[in-house]
N, C-alpha and C positions, 0 to 999 in steps of 0.2 A: 581376409573375412568381413565383407561389409556389413553393417547394416541392416535391416529393408525395414525402410520406415514408410507409410506416407501420412499423408494430411489427410483428416476427415473431419465430420462433425458429429456427435451424438445424437443420432434418432430415436435411442428410448434408453429410461432405466430400467431393466429388466427387472432385478434383485436385490435388494442392500441388505446385507450383512454384518456381521462382526468384521471388520477389519477388510471388506470385498463387497464389491459392486459389480454386477453383473449389468452391460450395457449392452449396444447395440451403435455403431459405428456406421453409419451412409447403409445402415441394416444388416450390416455383418456381425456375427457374437463375439465380444471384446470382455474382457474382465478389468477390472482398477484398483489398486491398492491405495483406499483416500490416506492413509497413513503415511504412503512414500510420495504419493504425485499430487494430494490435496482434493477437495470435495471436488463430485463431478456433477453437470447439471442437463437437459435435454440444451440443445442447440451450444453446448460448446464447441469451440474446434478445437481440435487437440491432434496431438503425433502417435499412431500405434504401429506396434511393432507386429508384422505380418506373414515372418519366416517361417518360424514354425508352423503357421497352418497350412502356410501355401507347400512344405516340403511334407505334410503329413506328419510331424512328428511328433512329441509326443505334448505340446498344449491342448491336447485333447480337440480342435475344430475351433479351436477361437483365436484369438488377436489380443494381445494384451497393450494395454494404453503406458506409452512410454511419456508423453508428456502433458498435458492438459495449458494449452498458451490461453484460454481464456482467465481462468481463474487457480492455477498453479504454478503462475512463473510466483520469484521472491517470498519461497515459504523460508520459515525461519526453522531450523534447527532444532533439534531435541533439545531442551535446557538444558543443560550441564553437560551436554553430548561432547568427545574431542577428540574419540577414535572412529576411524574409517572402516566403513562396510563397503564391501567391493571394494576395493580400493584399486586406484589409480583404470578405472572402468568408467562406461560414460552414466552408468549409476550409483555411482557412488553418492554414500551418504552419511552425515555422524548419525551416532546413536553412544548410546549408554550402558557400559557393559558393566552387568551386578560381581565382576572380581574386584570392582574396586574400592564397592560400598559396604558388600553384603558378607555375612558370616558362610564361611566355608569350612565342611568338617575336616579334617587330618584323618580321618578311617571313614569308609564305607561299614565296618564293624555290619557285613555280610549282607549288606542290602541287595536285593534281587534285581539284575536289570536283563529285562528283556529284551533280545535283539531282533529285530524284525528285519528282514533286507528284505520288504517290500509292502510299502503303506497298507495296502489291502490286509496283511497279517492285523494289522492295527485293532480295530473293531472287534475280532473274536480272542484276542491277546485280553484286553480290557475286561468285557465279559469275562473269564474265569477268574480275574482279580477284583471281581465284583465287593461291594464294602470297605474295600482297602484305600488309604491314600493314596493314590496315583501321580505322577509326573510324569509327562510326555516330553522328548526331550530329541528331534529334530537333529541329524546330521548331512553334512554334504552326499551327494548319489541322486537326487530327482529335483522336483522341485525346491526353491531355494525358499519362497516364503511360506511360513507356516501357516497364514491366514488362507492358502489357496483351499485347506483342506477341509471339506465338508463331514471329512468324519470327524473328526478333532472339535469340530463346532455339535455336534449332535453327542460325541459318547461324555463333554463338559456339560451339555442339558441334561444326559441321564445320569449326573452327577458320579461317571465312572471315569471322569479324569478331572483333578482339580487345578492341572497349572497344564498350558504347553510352553517348549523352552524352545530356543533356537541357539543352536551351534552353528559360529560362524564359518562359512558363507552364508548357512539360513539365516534371516531373519526376520522382524515382523510375528515376531511371538508374544507372550506375557512376557517373557524374561529372556532375556539376551548375554548369550555368553562367550568368549574367544574361544573356547574350549569344552571339548568334551567333561574330559577331569573336572572344570570347574562347575559345570553344569550338574555333574553326576554328588558332587563333595556340597553342591547347596541343596540339592533336594536330602542330601541325607540329614543336613543339619535341620534343614526344617520340621524334619522326621516325617517324610514320607514311607511308607512303609516296603513299595517298589518303585521301578523307576524302567515306563517303555519306550526304546530308543527304537527309531524308523528313519529311512529315509524319506522325502517328501514323496508325491505323488509322482508318478509318470518318473521310474527310474532309467537314469542313464546308463545304457547299455553301447556295445562295442561287436554282442556275439563272443569275444574270448575268456576264457577263463580270468585272465589277470584284470579285462579290461570293463567293468561293471559297476556299477554304483554302490552294491553291497558290500563292496569291502569297504567302506568307511565301519561298516558292525563288527568287523577286525579290529579294528583300532580301538573301538569303546571297547571292545571284550578286554582287547590288553590293560586299559587305562583299569576297568573296572577289578580286573584282577590284581594289578598293580596297589589300589587303593583298600584291596581289602572288601570288594562285593562278590557279588555268584552273579555272574551271567548266566542265563538262560538263553540257549539257541532255539526260536522260531523255527521249525524245520521246513522251508516252504516245498511241499509232494502235493504230485497232483495225479491224480486219475485219468484224467480229462485231455493235459497240455495236448498238441497235437506235437508239440516241438521235443525233438530226444533230450535236448540238452533240461528237460523244466520238469519230463516226464519221473514220475517215480519222486527221490529224491535230488531237489536242483540241483544245478552246479553253482548256484549261489551259497548254499546252505554249507558245501562241502567246501567250500574255499575260505569261510570264513572258517570253519571248523580245520580247514589244513595251517592258517598264519594264526589263529589263538594260539598265543603261547604256553596256556594252560591247559586245563579240562574243561570242557564248556557243559553245564547240565543239558539233560535231552528230558523231555518228558515221554511216559510211558505209554503206553495204550491205551490202559486204565482211565490216565488222567482226561482223555477225549470221551468220558462216556456220555455224557449229558450234554452235548454240546448244541445238540440243535434247539431245546427250551432255553438253555440260556442266553444266546443269541438272537432269539425271539424278539424283530422288531427292530436289530439294529442294521445301520446301512451296510452290509454285506456285498459285494461285489471286486471281481478279480476277471482283467482280461475280460472282461463284458460276460461272464460268467457267475452265478450266484452257487448260493447253498446246494440246489438241486442239481444244479448241474457238476461240479465239485467238489464232495463232502469232503475229500481227502482236504482240499487245503485249506477249510474251513477250522476241520477236527484237529488238523495239526495243530491249529496256531491257537486254537482256544486251550488246548492241553499244554501249552508250553504257559498261559497264565496261570492255568492250574497247577503244574509243576512250580513256580513261582511261590505262590500260596503254600505249595507244600513245603518246600525251605523256610518260610516262616514260623509253618506249625510248627515243626520239629526240630528246628535249629540243627539242620547240619548242612555239611561243608562240600561242596564241589564233587572233593574228590568221593567222599562218601556216596554219592547221588548222581553223578556224572559218567555217561560214555560218552565213544563217540559216533558221529554219525556213519549207519553203512556206507560204505566205499563201493 
């Protein structure tokens, strides 16, 4: 499995965002993570990883800056960091994990934890939680850098998300954790009223029942249950997807439900009634389809956020409100 790297020069800075720089290397689109590889400027000599773009995989048609040979060498490690992320890989980096320094709650005390099996559910779920203190927790199963997500940036700008957390092997979030358990306990200790968990953009998938990135959410569900939280499943459903395994209730949602060791709360039909108005102006896109193309997908995700809100207002247990996905 060799890395596919090429040497080039930065020919354009297309856009600079929080934690992400969009550039062109010899005219080809590329993204750079400045907190990981340092600042980047036009005419810098760089190494880029081209493999995902060349194989038409989940990078979305762009290369990823691997190293900046002009100004990205000999960068200092994060102060106080001594635990390695992406250990024993060419991209290993030391980071500070908050398990070592932050207060973690002993119990989630009923904290709703919404499980998004694809990243495109995050925006409508957060719309359903509008007005609450919401933490986002990204887990393995898709893109690893939290900073890749334009959706997370947009939600933070609109005060629909307060903080974005990375759970190893994810990285480059506002807060970094070794485990989902610690991230949830930290959010509870800080008084967040709900947590939205998801894989990053570009879910990993093999087409098999037990070979997709969404299964990371089953692990989160079980951790949330063990710690006294209330996991809410954002059911992935679609009327527009041509692939049989994603039409209706997706196999992603089914397998998460099957592997959960307790009941997951699932939204009712009425929870999604006002989704269009509530989601207006948010970045809504799933597999190239917008809300007009696949309303069932976005309605179901929004409904999950409303169901989580209902748990808070009604102070009810998962056993009283949850039911299992249709099979």
